[in-house]
PyMOL commands that place a pseudoatom at each C-alpha (Angstrom):
pseudoatom trace, name=CA, resn=MET, resi=1, chain=A, elem=C, hetatm=0, pos=[0.000, 0.000, 0.000]
pseudoatom trace, name=CA, resn=PHE, resi=2, chain=A, elem=C, hetatm=0, pos=[1.333, 3.403, -0.959]
pseudoatom trace, name=CA, resn=LEU, resi=3, chain=A, elem=C, hetatm=0, pos=[1.095, 6.222, 1.516]
pseudoatom trace, name=CA, resn=ARG, resi=4, chain=A, elem=C, hetatm=0, pos=[-0.174, 9.496, 0.152]
pseudoatom trace, name=CA, resn=SER, resi=5, chain=A, elem=C, hetatm=0, pos=[1.453, 12.707, 1.202]
pseudoatom trace, name=CA, resn=LYS, resi=6, chain=A, elem=C, hetatm=0, pos=[-0.603, 14.546, 3.790]
pseudoatom trace, name=CA, resn=LYS, resi=7, chain=A, elem=C, hetatm=0, pos=[0.471, 17.861, 2.301]
pseudoatom trace, name=CA, resn=LYS, resi=8, chain=A, elem=C, hetatm=0, pos=[-2.093, 19.609, 0.152]
pseudoatom trace, name=CA, resn=ARG, resi=9, chain=A, elem=C, hetatm=0, pos=[-1.237, 21.618, -2.935]
pseudoatom trace, name=CA, resn=TYR, resi=10, chain=A, elem=C, hetatm=0, pos=[-2.421, 25.224, -2.778]
pseudoatom trace, name=CA, resn=LEU, resi=11, chain=A, elem=C, hetatm=0, pos=[-2.662, 27.568, -5.711]
pseudoatom trace, name=CA, resn=THR, resi=12, chain=A, elem=C, hetatm=0, pos=[-2.563, 31.345, -5.793]
pseudoatom trace, name=CA, resn=VAL, resi=13, chain=A, elem=C, hetatm=0, pos=[-3.571, 33.158, -8.982]
pseudoatom trace, name=CA, resn=THR, resi=14, chain=A, elem=C, hetatm=0, pos=[-3.031, 36.900, -9.366]
pseudoatom trace, name=CA, resn=GLN, resi=15, chain=A, elem=C, hetatm=0, pos=[-3.291, 39.526, -12.056]
pseudoatom trace, name=CA, resn=ASN, resi=16, chain=A, elem=C, hetatm=0, pos=[-1.115, 42.553, -11.428]
pseudoatom trace, name=CA, resn=GLU, resi=17, chain=A, elem=C, hetatm=0, pos=[-1.666, 42.958, -7.670]
pseudoatom trace, name=CA, resn=THR, resi=18, chain=A, elem=C, hetatm=0, pos=[-5.205, 41.547, -7.645]
pseudoatom trace, name=CA, resn=LEU, resi=19, chain=A, elem=C, hetatm=0, pos=[-5.864, 38.148, -6.084]
pseudoatom trace, name=CA, resn=LEU, resi=20, chain=A, elem=C, hetatm=0, pos=[-8.046, 36.077, -8.426]
pseudoatom trace, name=CA, resn=TYR, resi=21, chain=A, elem=C, hetatm=0, pos=[-7.949, 32.719, -6.655]
pseudoatom trace, name=CA, resn=GLU, resi=22, chain=A, elem=C, hetatm=0, pos=[-6.389, 31.286, -3.553]
pseudoatom trace, name=CA, resn=GLY, resi=23, chain=A, elem=C, hetatm=0, pos=[-7.228, 27.763, -2.506]
pseudoatom trace, name=CA, resn=LEU, resi=24, chain=A, elem=C, hetatm=0, pos=[-6.696, 24.081, -2.978]
pseudoatom trace, name=CA, resn=TRP, resi=25, chain=A, elem=C, hetatm=0, pos=[-5.568, 22.935, -6.411]
pseudoatom trace, name=CA, resn=ASN, resi=26, chain=A, elem=C, hetatm=0, pos=[-8.223, 20.209, -6.502]
pseudoatom trace, name=CA, resn=GLU, resi=27, chain=A, elem=C, hetatm=0, pos=[-10.947, 22.814, -5.843]
pseudoatom trace, name=CA, resn=LEU, resi=28, chain=A, elem=C, hetatm=0, pos=[-9.873, 25.077, -8.705]
pseudoatom trace, name=CA, resn=PRO, resi=29, chain=A, elem=C, hetatm=0, pos=[-13.024, 26.418, -10.373]
pseudoatom trace, name=CA, resn=LEU, resi=30, chain=A, elem=C, hetatm=0, pos=[-13.349, 25.556, -14.049]
pseudoatom trace, name=CA, resn=LYS, resi=31, chain=A, elem=C, hetatm=0, pos=[-15.510, 27.357, -16.594]
pseudoatom trace, name=CA, resn=GLU, resi=32, chain=A, elem=C, hetatm=0, pos=[-19.021, 25.984, -16.916]
pseudoatom trace, name=CA, resn=GLU, resi=33, chain=A, elem=C, hetatm=0, pos=[-18.810, 25.874, -20.709]
pseudoatom trace, name=CA, resn=VAL, resi=34, chain=A, elem=C, hetatm=0, pos=[-15.649, 23.749, -20.469]
pseudoatom trace, name=CA, resn=ILE, resi=35, chain=A, elem=C, hetatm=0, pos=[-17.297, 21.349, -18.017]
pseudoatom trace, name=CA, resn=LEU, resi=36, chain=A, elem=C, hetatm=0, pos=[-20.289, 20.982, -20.356]
pseudoatom trace, name=CA, resn=GLU, resi=37, chain=A, elem=C, hetatm=0, pos=[-18.139, 20.608, -23.483]
pseudoatom trace, name=CA, resn=LYS, resi=38, chain=A, elem=C, hetatm=0, pos=[-15.979, 17.923, -21.894]
pseudoatom trace, name=CA, resn=SER, resi=39, chain=A, elem=C, hetatm=0, pos=[-18.991, 16.158, -20.381]
pseudoatom trace, name=CA, resn=ILE, resi=40, chain=A, elem=C, hetatm=0, pos=[-20.400, 15.785, -23.880]
pseudoatom trace, name=CA, resn=GLU, resi=41, chain=A, elem=C, hetatm=0, pos=[-17.006, 14.638, -25.184]
pseudoatom trace, name=CA, resn=PHE, resi=42, chain=A, elem=C, hetatm=0, pos=[-16.324, 12.139, -22.382]
pseudoatom trace, name=CA, resn=PHE, resi=43, chain=A, elem=C, hetatm=0, pos=[-19.825, 10.908, -21.520]
pseudoatom trace, name=CA, resn=ASN, resi=44, chain=A, elem=C, hetatm=0, pos=[-22.154, 12.159, -24.263]
pseudoatom trace, name=CA, resn=ASP, resi=45, chain=A, elem=C, hetatm=0, pos=[-23.982, 13.951, -21.441]
pseudoatom trace, name=CA, resn=ARG, resi=46, chain=A, elem=C, hetatm=0, pos=[-25.353, 17.426, -22.177]
pseudoatom trace, name=CA, resn=GLU, resi=47, chain=A, elem=C, hetatm=0, pos=[-26.755, 17.855, -18.676]
pseudoatom trace, name=CA, resn=PRO, resi=48, chain=A, elem=C, hetatm=0, pos=[-24.103, 16.303, -16.443]
pseudoatom trace, name=CA, resn=CYS, resi=49, chain=A, elem=C, hetatm=0, pos=[-24.986, 15.095, -12.987]
pseudoatom trace, name=CA, resn=VAL, resi=50, chain=A, elem=C, hetatm=0, pos=[-22.709, 15.692, -10.012]
pseudoatom trace, name=CA, resn=ILE, resi=51, chain=A, elem=C, hetatm=0, pos=[-20.842, 12.455, -10.700]
pseudoatom trace, name=CA, resn=HIS, resi=52, chain=A, elem=C, hetatm=0, pos=[-20.074, 13.371, -14.314]
pseudoatom trace, name=CA, resn=ARG, resi=53, chain=A, elem=C, hetatm=0, pos=[-19.178, 16.943, -13.344]
pseudoatom trace, name=CA, resn=SER, resi=54, chain=A, elem=C, hetatm=0, pos=[-16.788, 15.657, -10.715]
pseudoatom trace, name=CA, resn=ALA, resi=55, chain=A, elem=C, hetatm=0, pos=[-15.248, 13.153, -13.127]
pseudoatom trace, name=CA, resn=VAL, resi=56, chain=A, elem=C, hetatm=0, pos=[-14.723, 15.865, -15.755]
pseudoatom trace, name=CA, resn=HIS, resi=57, chain=A, elem=C, hetatm=0, pos=[-13.207, 18.193, -13.148]
pseudoatom trace, name=CA, resn=MET, resi=58, chain=A, elem=C, hetatm=0, pos=[-10.781, 15.521, -11.939]
pseudoatom trace, name=CA, resn=ARG, resi=59, chain=A, elem=C, hetatm=0, pos=[-9.818, 14.541, -15.475]
pseudoatom trace, name=CA, resn=LEU, resi=60, chain=A, elem=C, hetatm=0, pos=[-9.107, 18.132, -16.525]
pseudoatom trace, name=CA, resn=LEU, resi=61, chain=A, elem=C, hetatm=0, pos=[-7.020, 18.781, -13.403]
pseudoatom trace, name=CA, resn=ALA, resi=62, chain=A, elem=C, hetatm=0, pos=[-5.041, 15.612, -14.113]
pseudoatom trace, name=CA, resn=GLU, resi=63, chain=A, elem=C, hetatm=0, pos=[-4.511, 16.818, -17.686]
pseudoatom trace, name=CA, resn=LEU, resi=64, chain=A, elem=C, hetatm=0, pos=[-3.242, 20.164, -16.397]
pseudoatom trace, name=CA, resn=GLU, resi=65, chain=A, elem=C, hetatm=0, pos=[-0.931, 18.418, -13.927]
pseudoatom trace, name=CA, resn=GLN, resi=66, chain=A, elem=C, hetatm=0, pos=[0.677, 16.527, -16.788]
pseudoatom trace, name=CA, resn=LEU, resi=67, chain=A, elem=C, hetatm=0, pos=[1.363, 19.880, -18.472]
pseudoatom trace, name=CA, resn=PHE, resi=68, chain=A, elem=C, hetatm=0, pos=[2.945, 21.643, -15.446]
pseudoatom trace, name=CA, resn=SER, resi=69, chain=A, elem=C, hetatm=0, pos=[6.387, 21.881, -17.019]
pseudoatom trace, name=CA, resn=SER, resi=70, chain=A, elem=C, hetatm=0, pos=[5.099, 22.287, -20.564]
pseudoatom trace, name=CA, resn=PRO, resi=71, chain=A, elem=C, hetatm=0, pos=[4.819, 25.609, -22.391]
pseudoatom trace, name=CA, resn=ASP, resi=72, chain=A, elem=C, hetatm=0, pos=[1.168, 24.692, -23.063]
pseudoatom trace, name=CA, resn=PHE, resi=73, chain=A, elem=C, hetatm=0, pos=[0.247, 24.741, -19.369]
pseudoatom trace, name=CA, resn=HIS, resi=74, chain=A, elem=C, hetatm=0, pos=[-0.491, 28.467, -19.061]
pseudoatom trace, name=CA, resn=SER, resi=75, chain=A, elem=C, hetatm=0, pos=[-2.756, 28.731, -22.104]
pseudoatom trace, name=CA, resn=ARG, resi=76, chain=A, elem=C, hetatm=0, pos=[-4.663, 25.541, -21.246]
pseudoatom trace, name=CA, resn=PHE, resi=77, chain=A, elem=C, hetatm=0, pos=[-4.960, 26.690, -17.618]
pseudoatom trace, name=CA, resn=CYS, resi=78, chain=A, elem=C, hetatm=0, pos=[-6.479, 29.995, -18.745]
pseudoatom trace, name=CA, resn=THR, resi=79, chain=A, elem=C, hetatm=0, pos=[-8.791, 28.263, -21.227]
pseudoatom trace, name=CA, resn=TYR, resi=80, chain=A, elem=C, hetatm=0, pos=[-10.136, 25.873, -18.605]
pseudoatom trace, name=CA, resn=THR, resi=81, chain=A, elem=C, hetatm=0, pos=[-10.500, 28.435, -15.807]
pseudoatom trace, name=CA, resn=GLY, resi=82, chain=A, elem=C, hetatm=0, pos=[-11.322, 31.650, -17.634]
pseudoatom trace, name=CA, resn=PHE, resi=83, chain=A, elem=C, hetatm=0, pos=[-8.507, 33.500, -15.871]
pseudoatom trace, name=CA, resn=PRO, resi=84, chain=A, elem=C, hetatm=0, pos=[-6.900, 36.224, -18.019]
pseudoatom trace, name=CA, resn=ALA, resi=85, chain=A, elem=C, hetatm=0, pos=[-3.882, 35.342, -20.152]
pseudoatom trace, name=CA, resn=ASP, resi=86, chain=A, elem=C, hetatm=0, pos=[-1.654, 37.706, -18.169]
pseudoatom trace, name=CA, resn=CYS, resi=87, chain=A, elem=C, hetatm=0, pos=[-2.400, 36.053, -14.821]
pseudoatom trace, name=CA, resn=ARG, resi=88, chain=A, elem=C, hetatm=0, pos=[0.388, 34.673, -12.654]
pseudoatom trace, name=CA, resn=PHE, resi=89, chain=A, elem=C, hetatm=0, pos=[0.181, 31.610, -10.482]
pseudoatom trace, name=CA, resn=SER, resi=90, chain=A, elem=C, hetatm=0, pos=[2.207, 30.006, -7.750]
pseudoatom trace, name=CA, resn=PHE, resi=91, chain=A, elem=C, hetatm=0, pos=[1.943, 26.704, -5.930]
pseudoatom trace, name=CA, resn=SER, resi=92, chain=A, elem=C, hetatm=0, pos=[2.672, 25.830, -2.338]
pseudoatom trace, name=CA, resn=GLU, resi=93, chain=A, elem=C, hetatm=0, pos=[2.167, 22.809, -0.112]
pseudoatom trace, name=CA, resn=LYS, resi=94, chain=A, elem=C, hetatm=0, pos=[0.891, 22.866, 3.424]
for i in range(1, 94): cmd.bond("trace and resi %d" % i, "trace and resi %d" % (i + 1))
show_as sticks, trace
zoom trace
């Protein structure tokens, strides 16, 4: 059995000096239109239930995690969240 780290990944998103988001990575809000689009793509579900919404959310976060060190991360992050292209983000663990 593998032990999971008890530390949680926090994300801070800012634009200029304005705080746009501060919270847990796995609670990052995603755009509704993206959730619906991906729900149709993944499940053929135009009106996703909580289970499908959650599955889409987890899948998109996993996709973003795979792109952390990629130049595509920032643009995909902004597309999925709706944050402006000039936003800055930083991660921390607690």
